[in-house]
TIZA-967092 format. One record per residue: x, y, z negated of N, C-alpha, C in turn; chain; residue in three letters. Coordinates in Angstrom, 1 decimal, decimal comma. Atoms other than C-alpha are relative to their C-alpha. Last residue first. Example, Ala and Ser with C-alpha at 12.3 -4.5 7.8 and 13.67 -1.06 7.14 Angstrom:
2
n.x -0,9&n.y -1,1&n.z 0,0&ca.x 13,7&ca.y -1,1&ca.z -7,1&c.x -0,8&c.y 1,1&c.z -0,8&c A&r ser
n.x 0,9&n.y -1,2&n.z 0,0&ca.x 12,3&ca.y -4,5&ca.z -7,8&c.x 0,9&c.y 1,2&c.z 0,0&c A&r ala
% end
This chain:
64
n.x 0,0&n.y -1,5&n.z 0,3&ca.x 8,4&ca.y -20,8&ca.z 1,9&c.x -0,2&c.y 0,6&c.z -0,9&c A&r gly
n.x -1,6&n.y 0,3&n.z 1,4&ca.x 7,6&ca.y -23,9&ca.z 2,8&c.x 0,4&c.y 1,5&c.z 0,1&c A&r asn
n.x 0,7&n.y 0,2&n.z 1,6&ca.x 3,4&ca.y -23,6&ca.z 4,4&c.x 1,2&c.y 0,3&c.z -1,0&c A&r leu
n.x 0,7&n.y -0,8&n.z 0,9&ca.x 4,3&ca.y -22,6&ca.z 7,4&c.x 0,0&c.y -0,1&c.z -1,3&c A&r trp
n.x -1,4&n.y -0,9&n.z 0,4&ca.x 7,4&ca.y -24,8&ca.z 8,6&c.x -0,8&c.y 0,8&c.z -0,2&c A&r asp
n.x -0,2&n.y -1,0&n.z -1,3&ca.x 4,7&ca.y -27,7&ca.z 8,3&c.x 0,8&c.y 1,0&c.z -0,5&c A&r pro
n.x 1,3&n.y -0,7&n.z 0,0&ca.x 5,3&ca.y -30,1&ca.z 4,9&c.x -0,5&c.y 0,4&c.z 1,8&c A&r arg
n.x 1,3&n.y -0,1&n.z -1,1&ca.x 6,8&ca.y -33,1&ca.z 5,8&c.x -1,0&c.y 1,1&c.z -0,7&c A&r ser
n.x 0,0&n.y 0,2&n.z -1,8&ca.x 10,0&ca.y -32,1&ca.z 5,0&c.x -0,7&c.y -0,4&c.z 0,5&c A&r leu
n.x 0,3&n.y -1,4&n.z -0,5&ca.x 9,0&ca.y -30,6&ca.z 1,4&c.x 0,2&c.y -0,2&c.z 1,6&c A&r asp
n.x -0,7&n.y -1,4&n.z 0,8&ca.x 8,5&ca.y -34,2&ca.z -0,6&c.x 0,1&c.y 1,3&c.z 1,5&c A&r gly
n.x -1,3&n.y 0,4&n.z -0,1&ca.x 7,5&ca.y -37,5&ca.z 1,3&c.x 0,8&c.y 1,1&c.z 0,4&c A&r asp
n.x -1,3&n.y -0,2&n.z -0,2&ca.x 4,4&ca.y -37,3&ca.z -0,2&c.x 1,0&c.y 0,2&c.z -0,2&c A&r asp
n.x -1,9&n.y 0,2&n.z 0,6&ca.x 2,0&ca.y -39,2&ca.z 0,2&c.x 0,2&c.y 1,1&c.z 0,2&c A&r leu
n.x -1,2&n.y 0,4&n.z -1,1&ca.x -2,0&ca.y -37,9&ca.z 0,4&c.x 1,0&c.y -0,5&c.z -0,8&c A&r trp
n.x -1,1&n.y 0,9&n.z 0,5&ca.x -5,7&ca.y -38,1&ca.z -0,9&c.x 1,1&c.y 0,2&c.z 0,6&c A&r ala
n.x -1,4&n.y 0,1&n.z -1,4&ca.x -7,9&ca.y -35,5&ca.z 0,0&c.x 0,6&c.y -0,2&c.z -0,8&c A&r thr
n.x 0,5&n.y 1,2&n.z 0,0&ca.x -11,3&ca.y -35,3&ca.z -3,1&c.x 1,0&c.y -0,5&c.z 1,4&c A&r gly
n.x 0,7&n.y 1,1&n.z -1,9&ca.x -11,6&ca.y -32,0&ca.z -2,0&c.x -0,3&c.y -1,2&c.z -0,1&c A&r ala
n.x 1,4&n.y -0,2&n.z 0,9&ca.x -10,2&ca.y -30,7&ca.z -5,8&c.x -1,0&c.y -1,1&c.z 1,3&c A&r glu
n.x 0,4&n.y -1,5&n.z 0,0&ca.x -6,8&ca.y -32,6&ca.z -4,3&c.x -1,4&c.y 0,6&c.z -0,1&c A&r asp
n.x 0,8&n.y -0,5&n.z -0,2&ca.x -4,7&ca.y -35,6&ca.z -4,7&c.x -1,2&c.y 1,6&c.z 0,0&c A&r arg
n.x 0,9&n.y -1,5&n.z 0,6&ca.x -2,2&ca.y -36,4&ca.z -5,1&c.x -1,2&c.y -0,9&c.z 0,6&c A&r his
n.x 0,4&n.y -1,0&n.z -0,8&ca.x -0,5&ca.y -40,7&ca.z -4,2&c.x -1,0&c.y 1,6&c.z -1,3&c A&r pro
n.x 0,4&n.y 0,4&n.z -0,7&ca.x 2,8&ca.y -41,9&ca.z -6,2&c.x -1,5&c.y 0,9&c.z 0,7&c A&r gly
n.x -0,6&n.y 0,7&n.z -0,8&ca.x 4,4&ca.y -40,7&ca.z -9,3&c.x -1,2&c.y -0,6&c.z 1,0&c A&r gln
n.x 0,2&n.y 1,5&n.z -0,2&ca.x 2,8&ca.y -38,7&ca.z -11,7&c.x 0,8&c.y 0,2&c.z 1,3&c A&r his
n.x -1,2&n.y 1,3&n.z -0,2&ca.x 2,6&ca.y -35,0&ca.z -13,6&c.x 0,0&c.y -1,3&c.z 0,4&c A&r tyr
n.x -1,1&n.y -0,4&n.z 0,0&ca.x -0,8&ca.y -34,0&ca.z -13,6&c.x 1,1&c.y -0,9&c.z 0,5&c A&r gly
n.x 0,5&n.y 1,1&n.z 0,6&ca.x -3,9&ca.y -34,9&ca.z -11,4&c.x 1,4&c.y 0,6&c.z -0,5&c A&r phe
n.x 0,8&n.y 0,3&n.z 1,0&ca.x -5,0&ca.y -32,5&ca.z -9,3&c.x 0,1&c.y -0,4&c.z -1,5&c A&r ile
n.x 1,1&n.y 0,7&n.z 0,7&ca.x -2,5&ca.y -31,5&ca.z -6,9&c.x -1,0&c.y -0,1&c.z -1,2&c A&r cys
n.x -0,8&n.y 1,0&n.z 0,6&ca.x -2,5&ca.y -28,4&ca.z -5,3&c.x -0,5&c.y -1,6&c.z -0,3&c A&r pro
n.x -0,3&n.y -0,4&n.z 1,5&ca.x -3,3&ca.y -27,1&ca.z -2,2&c.x 0,0&c.y -0,8&c.z -0,5&c A&r asp
n.x -0,7&n.y -0,6&n.z 0,6&ca.x -1,4&ca.y -26,9&ca.z 0,8&c.x -1,0&c.y 0,7&c.z -1,8&c A&r asp
n.x 0,6&n.y -0,3&n.z 0,6&ca.x -4,1&ca.y -27,6&ca.z 2,9&c.x 0,8&c.y 1,2&c.z -0,6&c A&r thr
n.x 0,9&n.y -0,5&n.z -0,9&ca.x -2,7&ca.y -29,2&ca.z 5,4&c.x -0,1&c.y 1,2&c.z -0,7&c A&r his
n.x -0,9&n.y -0,1&n.z -0,9&ca.x 0,5&ca.y -31,2&ca.z 3,4&c.x -1,3&c.y 1,0&c.z 1,3&c A&r pro
n.x 0,6&n.y 0,6&n.z -1,0&ca.x -1,8&ca.y -30,8&ca.z 0,0&c.x 1,0&c.y 0,9&c.z 1,2&c A&r asn
n.x 1,3&n.y -1,2&n.z -1,5&ca.x 0,5&ca.y -29,6&ca.z -2,1&c.x -0,1&c.y -1,0&c.z 1,0&c A&r arg
n.x 0,8&n.y 0,6&n.z -0,4&ca.x 2,6&ca.y -31,9&ca.z -5,6&c.x -1,1&c.y 1,2&c.z 1,1&c A&r gly
n.x -0,4&n.y -1,0&n.z -1,6&ca.x 4,4&ca.y -30,3&ca.z -7,7&c.x -0,7&c.y 0,0&c.z 1,9&c A&r asp
n.x -1,3&n.y 1,5&n.z -1,1&ca.x 2,5&ca.y -32,3&ca.z -10,5&c.x 0,2&c.y 1,7&c.z 1,2&c A&r cys
n.x 1,1&n.y -0,8&n.z -1,6&ca.x 1,5&ca.y -28,8&ca.z -13,3&c.x 0,9&c.y -1,3&c.z 0,6&c A&r val
n.x -1,3&n.y -1,2&n.z -0,4&ca.x 3,0&ca.y -31,0&ca.z -17,3&c.x -0,8&c.y 0,2&c.z 1,5&c A&r leu
n.x -0,1&n.y -1,1&n.z 0,3&ca.x 0,1&ca.y -32,1&ca.z -19,2&c.x 0,5&c.y 1,3&c.z 1,0&c A&r glu
n.x 1,7&n.y -1,1&n.z -0,4&ca.x -1,4&ca.y -34,5&ca.z -17,6&c.x 0,1&c.y 0,8&c.z -0,5&c A&r gln
n.x -0,3&n.y -0,6&n.z -1,3&ca.x 2,6&ca.y -36,0&ca.z -18,6&c.x -1,3&c.y 0,2&c.z 1,0&c A&r ala
n.x -0,3&n.y 1,2&n.z -1,3&ca.x 2,3&ca.y -35,7&ca.z -21,7&c.x -0,4&c.y 0,2&c.z 1,0&c A&r ser
n.x 0,8&n.y -0,7&n.z -0,6&ca.x 4,2&ca.y -34,1&ca.z -24,1&c.x -0,7&c.y -0,7&c.z 0,9&c A&r arg
n.x 0,2&n.y 0,5&n.z -1,2&ca.x 6,4&ca.y -35,0&ca.z -26,3&c.x -1,4&c.y 0,7&c.z 0,0&c A&r leu
n.x 1,4&n.y 0,4&n.z 0,4&ca.x 7,5&ca.y -32,7&ca.z -30,0&c.x 0,1&c.y -0,5&c.z 1,6&c A&r val
n.x 0,5&n.y -1,1&n.z -1,1&ca.x 11,3&ca.y -32,9&ca.z -30,2&c.x -1,9&c.y 0,1&c.z 0,1&c A&r pro
n.x 0,8&n.y 1,4&n.z -1,1&ca.x 11,1&ca.y -34,8&ca.z -34,4&c.x 0,0&c.y 0,8&c.z 1,6&c A&r trp
n.x 1,4&n.y -0,1&n.z -0,5&ca.x 12,5&ca.y -32,0&ca.z -37,2&c.x -0,3&c.y -0,9&c.z 1,2&c A&r asp
n.x 0,4&n.y -0,5&n.z -0,5&ca.x 16,2&ca.y -32,1&ca.z -37,9&c.x -1,5&c.y -0,3&c.z 0,0&c A&r arg
n.x 1,2&n.y -0,1&n.z 0,4&ca.x 17,7&ca.y -32,5&ca.z -42,0&c.x -0,9&c.y 0,2&c.z 2,1&c A&r val
n.x -0,4&n.y 1,4&n.z -1,0&ca.x 21,2&ca.y -32,7&ca.z -41,9&c.x -0,7&c.y 0,3&c.z 0,0&c A&r trp
n.x -0,6&n.y -0,3&n.z -0,4&ca.x 21,0&ca.y -28,9&ca.z -43,8&c.x 0,3&c.y -1,4&c.z 1,7&c A&r gln
n.x 0,7&n.y -0,1&n.z -0,6&ca.x 18,3&ca.y -30,3&ca.z -45,9&c.x 0,7&c.y 0,8&c.z 1,1&c A&r arg
n.x 1,3&n.y 1,0&n.z -0,3&ca.x 20,0&ca.y -32,5&ca.z -48,3&c.x -0,5&c.y 0,7&c.z 2,1&c A&r thr
n.x -1,0&n.y 0,5&n.z -0,4&ca.x 22,8&ca.y -29,9&ca.z -49,7&c.x -1,4&c.y -0,8&c.z 1,5&c A&r leu
n.x 1,1&n.y 1,0&n.z -1,1&ca.x 19,6&ca.y -28,0&ca.z -50,9&c.x 1,7&c.y -1,1&c.z 1,2&c A&r asp
n.x -0,2&n.y -0,2&n.z -1,9&ca.x 21,4&ca.y -25,0&ca.z -53,1&c.x 0,2&c.y -2,0&c.z 0,6&c A&r met
% end
């Protein structure tokens, strides 16, 4: 019987922030940000950059 194995745990798998989806969306077109999860300015595939002030800055027709 191996009693030492019951106390051994594997290390958690860490993921790069670039592997996580950014939740930023262009407030004018609703296109998603192409960067991985980050803080700071966002950019979509068309190259448009914007700063995200949260859902309050999005037009009502994009919220929901």
